[in-house]
C-alpha positions in Angstrom: 0.0 0.0 0.0 2.8 2.4 0.9 4.5 1.7 -2.4 1.4 2.6 -4.3 0.9 5.8 -2.4 4.5 7.0 -2.9 4.3 6.1 -6.6 1.0 7.9 -7.0 2.3 11.0 -5.4 5.5 11.2 -7.5 3.8 10.4 -10.9 0.9 12.6 -10.0 3.1 15.6 -9.5 5.2 15.0 -12.7 2.8 16.9 -15.0 3.0 19.9 -12.6 6.8 19.6 -12.8 6.6 19.9 -16.6 4.6 23.1 -16.2 6.6 24.5 -13.2 10.2 23.1 -13.1 10.8 24.4 -9.6 8.3 21.8 -8.3 10.8 19.2 -9.5 13.3 20.5 -7.0 10.7 20.2 -4.2 9.7 16.7 -5.2 13.3 15.6 -5.6 14.1 17.0 -2.1 11.2 15.1 -0.6 12.3 11.8 -2.1 16.0 12.5 -1.3 15.6 13.5 2.4 12.5 11.7 3.6 13.1 8.6 1.4 9.4 7.6 1.6 9.9 4.7 -0.8 12.3 3.1 1.7 9.5 2.8 4.2 7.7 0.3 1.9 8.6 -3.3 1.2 7.5 -3.8 -2.4 8.4 -2.6 -5.9 8.9 1.1 -4.8 11.8 0.3 -2.5 14.4 0.3 -5.3 12.5 2.3 -7.9 14.7 5.2 -9.2 12.2 7.9 -8.3 15.0 10.6 -7.9 16.3 9.8 -11.4 12.8 10.1 -12.9 12.1 13.4 -11.2 15.5 14.7 -12.1 15.1 13.9 -15.8 11.6 15.4 -16.0 12.9 18.5 -14.2 15.7 18.9 -16.7 13.2 18.5 -19.6 10.9 21.0 -18.1 13.8 23.5 -17.7 14.6 23.2 -21.4 11.1 24.2 -22.4 10.5 26.8 -19.7 10.6 30.4 -20.8 11.9 31.6 -17.4 15.5 32.9 -17.4 17.8 30.1 -16.2 21.3 31.1 -15.1 23.6 30.5 -12.2 23.9 33.4 -9.7 27.1 35.4 -10.0 28.6 34.5 -6.6 32.1 33.4 -5.5 30.5 30.3 -3.8 29.1 29.1 -7.2 32.6 29.5 -8.7 34.2 27.5 -6.0 31.5 24.9 -6.2 32.2 24.5 -10.0 35.9 24.2 -9.3 35.3 21.6 -6.6 33.2 19.5 -9.1 35.9 19.8 -11.8 38.5 18.7 -9.2 36.4 15.7 -8.2 36.2 14.7 -11.8 40.0 14.9 -12.2 40.7 12.9 -9.0 38.1 10.3 -10.1 39.9 9.9 -13.5 43.2 9.5 -11.7 41.9 7.4 -8.7 43.6 4.3 -7.4 40.6 2.2 -8.4 38.7 3.9 -11.2 35.9 1.3 -11.2 34.8 2.0 -7.7 35.7 5.7 -8.0 33.4 6.2 -11.0 30.5 4.5 -9.1 30.9 6.9 -6.2 31.3 9.9 -8.5 28.1 9.0 -10.2 26.2 9.3 -6.8 27.9 12.5 -5.9 27.5 14.2 -9.3 23.7 13.6 -9.2 23.6 15.6 -5.9 25.8 18.3 -7.4 23.7 18.5 -10.5 20.5 19.0 -8.5 22.3 21.7 -6.5 23.1 23.6 -9.7 19.5 23.1 -10.9 18.3 24.5 -7.5 20.5 27.5 -8.0 18.8 28.2 -11.4 15.2 27.5 -10.5 14.6 28.7 -6.9 14.7 32.4 -7.7 12.2 34.1 -5.3 11.5 34.4 -1.6 8.5 32.2 -1.9 10.4 29.4 -3.7 13.2 29.6 -1.1 10.7 29.3 1.7 9.0 26.4 0.1 12.3 24.5 -0.4 13.3 25.1 3.2 9.9 23.8 4.3 10.1 20.7 2.2 13.6 19.9 3.4 12.7 20.6 7.1 9.6 18.6 7.3 11.1 15.7 5.3 13.9 15.3 7.8 11.8 16.3 10.9 9.6 13.3 10.2 12.5 11.1 11.4 13.1 13.5 14.3 9.6 13.1 15.5 9.5 9.4 14.7 12.9 8.8 16.5 11.9 10.9 19.5 8.7 9.0 20.0 10.7 5.7 19.5 13.2 6.8 22.2 10.4 7.6 24.6 8.5 4.3 24.0 11.6 2.1 24.3 13.1 4.0 27.3 16.2 4.9 25.2 17.3 1.3 25.2 17.8 1.1 21.4 19.5 3.3 18.8 17.6 5.6 16.5 18.6 5.0 12.9 17.6 6.5 9.5 15.9 5.1 6.4 17.7 2.1 5.0 19.7 2.5 1.8 20.1 6.3 2.1 22.8 8.8 2.9 21.4 8.9 6.5 20.7 5.2 7.2 23.1 4.9 10.1 22.6 6.2 13.6 25.4 8.8 13.3 24.2 10.0 9.9 20.6 10.5 10.9 21.8 12.2 14.1 23.9 14.8 12.2 21.1 15.4 9.7 18.7 16.1 12.6 21.3 18.5 14.2 21.3 20.4 10.9 17.5 20.3 10.7 16.8 21.7 14.2 17.7 25.3 13.3 15.5 25.0 10.2 12.6 24.0 12.4 13.3 27.2 14.4 13.2 29.2 11.2 9.9 27.7 10.3 8.6 28.5 13.8 9.7 32.1 13.4 7.9 32.2 10.0 4.4 31.1 11.2 1.9 33.3 13.1 -0.6 30.8 14.6 0.2 29.8 18.2 -0.6 26.1 17.6 1.8 25.9 14.7 4.6 27.5 16.9 3.9 24.9 19.6 3.8 22.1 17.1 7.1 23.1 15.6 8.7 23.4 19.1 7.4 19.9 19.9 8.9 18.6 16.7 12.2 20.3 17.7 12.3 18.7 21.2 11.5 15.3 19.8 14.2 15.7 17.2 16.6 16.6 20.0 15.6 13.5 21.9 16.1 11.5 18.7 19.7 12.8 18.4 20.3 11.8 22.0 18.7 8.4 21.2 21.1 7.8 18.3 23.9 7.1 20.8 26.2 9.1 18.4 29.0 10.8 20.3 30.0 13.0 17.3 26.4 14.1 16.9 26.2 14.8 20.7 29.1 17.2 20.4 27.6 18.8 17.3 24.2 19.2 19.0 25.9 20.9 21.9 27.6 23.4 19.5 24.4 23.9 17.6 22.3 24.5 20.7 24.8 27.0 22.1 24.9 29.0 18.8 21.1 28.7 18.4 20.8 30.3 21.9 23.4 32.9 21.0 21.5 34.0 17.9 18.1 34.0 19.5 16.4 37.3 20.4 14.5 35.5 23.3 17.6 34.1 25.1 16.0 33.8 28.5 12.9 31.8 27.4 14.8 29.7 24.8 17.6 29.0 27.3 15.2 27.9 30.0 13.4 25.5 27.7 16.7 24.0 26.4 18.1 23.7 29.9 15.0 21.9 31.3 14.9 19.7 28.2 18.5 18.7 28.5 18.2 17.9 32.2 15.1 15.8 31.6 16.7 13.9 28.6 19.8 13.1 30.6 17.8 11.8 33.5 15.6 9.7 31.1 18.4 8.0 29.2 19.6 4.6 30.6 23.1 4.0 32.1 24.5 2.5 28.9 23.9 5.8 27.1 25.8 7.7 29.8 28.6 5.2 29.7 28.9 5.6 25.9 29.0 9.4 26.1 31.6 9.1 28.9 34.0 7.5 26.4 34.4 10.9 24.8 36.8 11.8 27.6 38.5 8.4 27.6 38.8 7.9 23.8 42.3 6.2 24.2 40.5 3.2 25.8 37.8 3.0 23.1 38.7 0.8 20.1 36.1 2.5 17.9 37.6 5.9 18.6 41.1 4.7 18.1 40.1 3.1 14.8 38.9 6.5 13.6 42.2 8.1 14.5 43.9 5.3 12.6 41.7 6.1 9.6 42.6 9.8 9.9 46.4 8.9 9.9 45.7 6.8 6.8 44.1 9.7 5.0 46.9 12.1 5.9 49.6 9.6 4.8 47.8 8.9 1.5 47.5 12.6 0.9 51.2 13.1 1.6 52.0 10.5 -1.0 49.6 12.0 -3.6 49.2 15.6 -2.3 47.4 17.0 -5.3 44.8 14.4 -6.1 44.6 12.1 -3.2 43.3 8.5 -3.7 40.0 9.4 -5.5 36.5 8.2 -4.4 36.6 4.8 -2.6 40.2 5.4 -1.3 39.2 4.2 2.1 39.9 0.6 1.2 41.4 -2.4 3.1 44.1 -2.8 0.5 45.3 0.8 0.8 45.1 0.6 4.6 47.8 -2.0 4.5 50.0 0.5 2.7 49.2 3.8 4.5 47.6 3.1 7.9 49.7 2.9 11.1 47.6 -0.1 12.0 47.1 -1.8 8.7 44.5 -4.3 9.8 42.4 -1.8 11.8 40.2 -0.8 8.9 37.6 2.0 9.4 35.8 4.4 7.1 36.8 8.1 7.2 34.4 9.2 10.0 35.3 12.8 9.3 34.3 15.1 6.5 37.8 16.7 6.5 39.8 13.5 6.4 37.3 12.0 3.9 37.9 14.8 1.5 41.7 14.9 2.2 42.1 11.2 1.5 39.9 11.2 -1.6 40.5 14.6 -3.1 44.0 15.5 -1.8 45.1 18.8 -0.3 43.7 20.8 -3.3 40.2 19.2 -2.9 40.3 19.8 0.9 41.3 23.5 0.3 38.3 24.0 -2.1 36.0 22.2 0.4 37.1 24.4 3.3 36.9 27.5 1.1 33.3 26.6 0.3 32.4 26.3 4.0 34.2 29.6 4.8 32.4 31.5 1.9 29.1 30.1 2.9 29.5 31.3 6.5 30.7 34.7 5.3 27.7 34.9 3.0 25.4 34.2 5.9 27.0 37.0 7.9 26.7 39.4 5.0 23.0 38.6 4.6 22.5 39.3 8.4 24.2 42.7 8.1 22.3 43.6 4.9 18.9 42.8 6.5 19.6 44.3 9.9 16.6 46.2 11.2 14.7 45.7 7.9 11.1 44.7 8.6 10.7 43.7 4.9 13.7 41.3 5.1 13.2 39.7 8.5 12.7 36.3 6.8 16.2 36.5 5.2 17.8 37.6 8.5 16.2 34.7 10.3 17.0 32.2 7.5 20.7 33.2 7.2 21.1 33.0 11.0 19.6 29.6 11.2 21.5 28.2 8.2 24.7 29.4 10.0 23.6 27.4 13.1 23.1 24.4 10.9 26.5 24.8 9.3 28.0 25.1 12.8 26.5 21.8 13.7 27.8 20.3 10.5 31.3 21.7 10.9 31.6 20.4 14.5 29.8 17.0 13.9 31.5 16.5 10.6 34.9 16.2 12.4 33.7 12.8 13.6 31.2 11.8 10.8 31.9 11.1 7.1 29.2 13.0 5.3 31.3 15.3 3.1 29.0 14.8 0.1 25.7 15.0 1.9 23.2 16.8 -0.3 21.8 18.8 2.7 25.1 20.7 3.0 25.1 21.8 -0.6 21.4 22.7 -0.5 22.0 24.9 2.6 24.9 26.6 0.8 22.7 27.1 -2.3 19.9 28.6 -0.1 22.4 31.2 1.2 23.4 32.1 -2.3 19.8 32.4 -3.4 18.8 34.4 -0.4 21.6 36.9 -1.0 20.7 37.1 -4.7 17.0 37.8 -3.8 17.7 40.6 -1.3 20.4 42.2 -3.5 17.8 42.4 -6.3 15.3 43.9 -3.8 17.8 46.5 -2.7 18.6 47.4 -6.2 15.0 47.9 -7.1 14.6 50.1 -4.1 17.6 52.2 -5.2 19.9 50.9 -2.5 23.1 49.1 -3.3 24.7 46.4 -1.1 27.6 48.7 -0.4 25.3 51.5 0.6 23.4 49.3 3.1 26.6 47.9 4.6 28.0 51.4 4.9 24.9 52.7 6.5 24.8 49.9 9.0 28.4 50.5 9.8 27.7 54.2 10.5 24.7 53.3 12.7 26.8 50.8 14.7 29.5 53.4 15.2 27.0 56.0 16.5 25.3 53.5 18.8 28.6 52.3 20.2 30.1 55.8 20.6 31.1 56.6 24.3 29.4 59.5 25.9 
């Protein structure tokens, strides 16, 4: 029955995608993040819904009369360079067969990111995309939170099978990145019951993160919650709710959860943690041997571990976005990846400055702030989790680019340039901070 429902929804929306290509981005995001087909047990489980939606969206783009061009932004330039570099490292990879298979998965995500940059061109479209992404992932936050409550936290929360976020650590990091988006949605609605419902979804998602038993996600959640509180305009209320929630959650979780979190301080005695460090040494040694191109996709391989790892038989996956990119794309690829994160953060800060005290741009100010909080969670959690090519990261970066493009256009139409607004804000800050 579930298979039929998912199939009916996807194919029912395809005619609308042909008329409005941006709907294809929403539909692809729903399939990609929620993975509803993975919740069935029949023909839909392995059906290539994402590929069908992507192809129809591309066809619709070709026939659409709307202007279709990439925004002129340094982030877009770096993203293009990063994709070119991944193509080069794949061609020169240790094992090109496996490398091309992984590249095929990554390039589909990247292609949809570029399509998003060309089609999501208005405030309304940006908001809709954020809503689809948020509710698709929050589904697992609510589901995981309820599961944790019903089982007393005795079992780990995991994600949909056969997806980017199937494991407990992956779904936990995805929920860490989703929580700030839930806060953005809460700030965007007016009805009280919606605000409370979104807060409830956020608390259940936080409980699901705790119930994942992921130590890396636990640290990421701590960083995310702190930054979320720091950026909030209602620090006392939000801080009180978070403090009470954390105390209740810690008291609720069983001893085995506390014991696992306690190994963060005694990682030298934990074989899993030491295995990750061994994998990081492997990535660094491989990159030193091939500093420009690394090993290509699929470099974290048992055969290569016997050559480059300090403990050749202690094989582990990357478990770090930074060492994952370093080992697979070399120092050049890592540099481009870090530059992408830096530019995204800087873009968020610029949006916040441009929209400061602007009632007509409150949405952009809130969105940029919350995406920064999401990125902070990813940057911290990513140090211990291998999700360097996760589509949510690139969608969030695209959302920042698109938001900046929309508000710049609005400022130009109002006769105010970006430099004028930043200069004016700087003068206001100087006056307000002048000693008397």
